[in-house]
N, C-alpha and C positions, 0 to 999 in steps of 0.2 A: 778585300786585299787591295792594297796599294801599289803592289807591284806588277810588272810585264808578264812575270811566269805564268799564271793561271787567269790572273782579272786584270786587265788593264782599267786606268780610271776610267769611270762611267763618264760621259758628258753632255749625251744627248738624250739615250734609249737605255731602258733596263728591262727588256722584253727580251726572253729566250728566242732565237730565230733559227730554224733548220737550213743547213748548208748546202748549198747545191753544188757537188765536186766534181769537175771537169775531169775525165780520165787522162792519165799520163802513160802513153804508150812503151816511153822507154824504160826497159825495167831490167835488172840483173838478178842471177838467184838470189833467195830468201839465205840468209846466215841464221839458223835458229839460235846462235849463242850470242846474236847482237841484243841486246837492253841498254836505249838510252834513256829508260823512264823507269828505274826500278820502283816497285810500288809493292814491296813486302811492309808488312805491317809494323809500326814503329820506324821504319825507315824516315829522315828527316833531313831537311837542307835551311840553312839561315841564309840570308840575304840581308845585303846593304842595298837600299833603294833610295832614287831621287826621282820627284816628279813634277819639280819646278814648284811647287806650291809646299810639299812636305818632303821630309827624309827620315830615314830611320832604319832599324833592322827588323826583319821580320822570320819567324821560324815557320816551316811548314811543316806537319807530320802527316804520316799515313796512318786511318785509323781501320779500325776491323769491320768497317761499314761499306757496304756496295749500294749503287743503286742503278736501275736502269733508265737510259735515257736514248730516243731514237733506235730501240732494240739493241742497243749496246750495252754491257755491264761496264760501270765506271767504278774507280775506287774514290771514297769520299777522304779529303785532306781537313785538317783541322788548321786554322791560322793561328799564330800566336798574337795578332794585334784586334782579336775578333771582330772579323769584318765579313764572317761568315765563311762557310764552306767551299773549298774547290774541288772538281773533278778532273780526273786523268783516267784516260784508257788506252789501252794498247792491242791492236789485234793483228796479230801477226807481224809484219813490217812497218804498220800503220799507227800513228800513235795520234790521241785526239784529245782535246780539251775544251772545257766552256769558256770562254775569254770574251771581254769588252774592249774594244776597239774604240778610242775618242772619236766622236762625231759619226760613230757607224753602230754600235749598240753592241748588245750580247748574241752571242752565236755559237755552234757547234763547230770548231775548227779542227781540220786536219793539217797539223801543222809539221810533222815530220814523217818522212818516210824515209827507213835507214839503209835500205838496198837501192837506192837511185845514184847513178854517176854524178860527177862533178857536170854541170852545165843543164841537166835536166829541170822540168818545172812541171809545176801541177796549179790548179787555182781553185778557189774558193770564191763563190757568188754569193754576196749576203744583201738581201732588202734590207732597207732602212728608210726612214722618214727625216728629211733635214728640216729644221724649224723655219718656216716661211715659204717652202717648194709646194707647189699645188699638189704633187703626184709623189707617190714612193720612187724612190732610187734604187738603184744597186750599186754595190760596191764591189768591186774586183780586188782580189788578194792573191797576188802573183808570187808565188815561192820559188826561189831557185836555190840549186845547192852549189855554193859558192866554191867548198871545201869538204874534201873527206879525209880520213886517218891522219887529221891534222894535230899540230901541237899549239896549245894555247896555253898562255898564262895568266891569272886572275888573281889579284891579291897577292900575289909573291908564288903563288904556288902554279908548276905547269902541270896539264892536264894531256894526255894522249889518246888517238882514237877519237878527235873530235869531229863532229859535223857541222859546217857553217851555213846557216841557212838565211837569205835576204829575202824580204817579204816587201813589195811594190804595193800600194793601196790607190787603185786610180777609180774616178767616179765620172761618168760622161767622158772618157778618155783624159779627163783633168787628172795629173800626179796629186795625191794628197801627200805625199811623202812614203815613208815605210820605217823597216826596224832590220837589226840584224842580231841573229840570234846563235847562242853556240851549245852544243850538247856533248857532253862527254859519256864515251862508252860507260856502262855499269855506274854512272855517278847523276845524269841528268842533266839540265839546264845548268849552265855555270855563268853565262854572261847574255846580256840585252841590252841593246838602244833601240829606243824609239824616236822619230822626229817626224811629225804629222804637223801640214800648212794647210788645214780645209780653208778655201775660201771664203772670206765672211767672219772667219771666226779665229779666237785668240790659236797661236802655234802652240803646239805640245809636244813637251821633250820628256823623256824620264830614260832612266839606265837602273840597272840590275847587275850584282855580282855577287857570286856564292863566296861566301865566307868560312862554311865547315858545312859537313854533311855526314852523314850516318847511316850507312846502307846495311840494313837488318840480315 
């Protein structure tokens, strides 16, 4: 997939890596009715995307297939651009996906916690190998809840109950950049933007906006 929703464009690595997640001690009661990633069979989302080298439209559809990864049950999503399957999981208030960040590679990502208040953070630490580096490095992805219960307009449509997550990527205290992601309740991801500037590599930018969705 060419978009930032489930699989960001692969630049350096293409090996699935296990994520080490640091605990976030700030919690609020779980709301069992919250769902920022509906995964019912047949649900689908159409996005406009641009990643600097290409642009277009892609449709993701939840299939009737499941798979087990790292002892979690993931739903399998197909992609209209024939770039391969995508994987999403929801466990209580935690949301997971396999993603690929430019200059980092592929890994299991805890991308959203829907019961965290504004200002709370959590972290994914991902090992990767940078070409020319004599030893493996670790990329720290720091997630910050910027807004909850917000309204956000994408392609002329207003969405309510939106959570805004900001991601900052650092390696050896060097800031590689990051991204902003917006998730609407009972819809899923509605918009994302990524801007990365890895030292010694070409800058990378991508955007993705929801065009339409159908939740079964």
